[in-house]
N, C-alpha and C positions, 0 to 999 in steps of 0.2 A: 179397288179393282173393278167392282161392278159399275160404279159411277162412270169410270173412264171407258170401259170396254163394252158394257152391256151384258157381259157374261155373269150368270147368276149361280154357277156351281159353287160348291162349298170348298173346293180345293183348286188352287192355281196361283200362278205368279205372273204379273204383268211387268214387262221390262220396256221402258220408254226412253228413247233418245231424241235428239233434236229433229231427226228425219225419219224415224221408223219406230215401230212398236211390235212386240211379240208376246203372245200369251202362252205360257207353258201350263199344261194340265195333263192328267193321266187318262187311261183308257175308259174310265167310267163316264167321261164327259166329252169324248171326241165328237160325237154326233151333235150333242147340244151346243158345244162351243162353235162348231162349224156353222150351225144355223144362226147363233146369236152374234157372231162376228161378221156376218155378211154385210158388205158395204162400209165397214168401219176402217178398212185399210190396215187392220191389225193381223199379223201373220199368226196362224195357229201352229204351235210347236207341240207335237204329239210325244210327250215324254215316254221314254222307254222303247220307242220305235227305232228301227235301223236308220242310221245316218242323221238322227236328231241329237244335237248336242245337249249336254246338261245345262242347267241355268248358269252355273258358275263358269263353265267353259265358254258359253255364249257371251256372257258379260266380259270375260277376259279378252275375248276376240274383238269386242267392240271398243273397249277402253283404250284411248290414246295415251301415250306417255305423258305423265303429269296430270292425267284426267281425274275426275271426281265421280264417285259413286254416291248417290243420295238415296236415303230411305228413312222412313219414320221408325226410329229405334224402338218405339213402344209396341209395334206390331210385327217385329222380326225377332226370332229367338236369338239368344246369346250365341249359340253354335253357328247359326246362319250368318249373323252379323260379323263374327270372327272370320268366316270364309271370305266375305266381301272385303274386309279390311286387309286380308292377305293378298287378294287379287289386286287391290289398289296399291299396296306396297310394292308388289312386283313390277308395277308400271311407274314407280316413283310418284304415285298419285295420293289421293286422300279420300276419306269418307266424310259425309255430313249426315248425321243421324238425328239431329235435334229439330228438324224442320219437316212439317207435313205439307208438301207443295200442293197436294190435292185440296187441302183445306182453303187455300188461297183462291181457288176458282169455284168451289162448291158452295154457292151462296146460300142455298136453302137446306144445307146439311142438318139433319136432325141430331140432337144431342144424345149422349149416352143415357140409356133408360135406367133409372134407379127406382124400383118399385118398393112398396112397403115390405119391410122385413118382418118375418114371423119366426117364432121359436118352434123347434122340433122338440116336443115334450119328452122328458126322460122315460116315460112309459114306452116310447118308441126307441130312443137312443140307448137306453140302459146305462148311461153314464153321463155325468155332468160335464160341462165344458171345463170346469176347474180341474177335474180328474184327468181329462185328456191332455190339458196343458201341462200338468205335472208329469205325465208320461213323456211328452215331448222334451221337457227339461232334462229328464234322465238321459235321453238320447243326446242332448247337447253336451252333457257331461262326458258321455262315452266318446264323442267326437272331439272333445276338448275345444268346443266352439263357444264363442261369446254371444252370437246372434244367429237365429234361424229365420230366414226370410222365405215366406211361402207365397207363391204366385198362382198355384193351381186352385181354381175356384171351388172345385169339388172338395178338396182337402180343407179349405178354409171353412166352408159350410159345415163339413163334418166336425171339425175341431171346435167350433163355437156353437154347434147345435142350432144353426139358423138357416133359413130358406127365404127365397124371394123369387120373383118372376122376371129378373133382369135379362135372362138369356132365353131365347125362344126354345121351347121343348125341354128345358132343363131348369129345375127349381134352384138356381144358383144366385148368389149375391155378388155383384161386381165389387171386388175388394182385393186388398193385399193384407198380409199379416206379418208381424215380426215378433218373435219370442226370444226373450232373454231370461237370465236366471231370476230376475226380479219383476220384469214387466211383460205384459202381453198386449201388443198394439194391434188394433184392428182399423185398417184404413178403408173407410166407407163414406157414403153420403149420409151424414148424420140426420138429414131431413127425412130419410127413409125409416128412421128408428122411432117408434112410438115409446111412450113412457114405460110400458111393460117390458119391451125388448131392451131398452136402455138400462133399466134396473137389473134385468137378468144378466146382461153382459158385465155390468159393473160388479155385481155380486160375485161373478165368476172370475173376477180379476182382469177384465179386459178394459183397456183405455182406448176410447174412440178418437180417431184423428181423420181429417179430410182425406178423401180418396186419392187425390193427386199429390198429397204431401209425402207419399212414399219416396218420391225422388229426392226431395229435400232431406228426408231422414237418411236415405242411403248415402247422399253426398257428404253428410256430416260424420259418418262413420270413418274413423281413422285407425289404422293398425289393428283392426279387430279381425278375429277369425270368424268368417261368415259361412254358415252352412246354407247352401242354395243350390238348386238343381239348374245348372247352366243350360241344359237342353230344354227346360220348360220356362225359364225366366226370359224376359225380353232383353234385347241388347243394350238399350239405354240404361236399364237398371244395372246390368253387369258392368258397363263402362263406368258408371258413377261409383262403383265399388273398387275402383282401380287402386286405391290406397290400402285395400284390405287383403288379407289372405283368404282366398275363396276355397272352400271345401265343397267341390261339386259332386254331390251324391243325390240319389233319389230322396224325395221328401219322406221322412219317417212316417208321416201320417198315412201314406199310401198302403203300407203293410199293416199298420195298426187298424185301419178301417176295414181291411180285408179279413181280419181275424174277428169273427163275430162274438159278442158277449152273450150270456145266457138269455137276456131279454130280447135281443135281436133274433136269436135262434128261435125263441118261442113265438115271436111275431111272424117269422117266416113260416 
């Protein structure tokens, strides 16, 4: 969005067609967007203001019968992607979510940053990663689920007691995770793991896999009951789980990490 429009706000959606473009953003950014879009030919759509359509209704109005809506399914939530699919279906059209068109013209695009991972010591966490994983497995039993796929970076960092500087202003690790009754998979850049971190994770039952292999893992799941938060997971991941029964509920880690143990309370 920033590359195409010049708009640097943290929230907004850019809609591009063959002959026009519009940027939707909320009241926090109206003045900023107006300034940054000057001369771009991109129309500012002030979300929530009178007579300004929603993104979905705007797209529905633009899409011709049999038309196609394209987006990178890795950066659109499952819920939003489903809405786009419904809009396309209403026009007897289709969606394409496996291609990032911006990547084809952004020649000097920087790669995702994977910084060195470090361990949050148990004198701060109050609980080992193995204990937390066991707690998650009990939730799997309660939901009668075979697999729990976690996409929220804060929950993954909490579950495995790891931190990094992959995200600006947040000590999070770019990652995905999948927990089953027998396995705990952590999808990360293994080059970011030193020997100490690798030993700690393996000791706590984590199996390390390449970051992008989460999609291959999801595609291979067949007829499984998968616990995943559809509103937080990306659309491409949800689509690859099409042969599974999805249990769309909030990640159990969210409540677990909110209930502080005695060590965390003492640290506070």
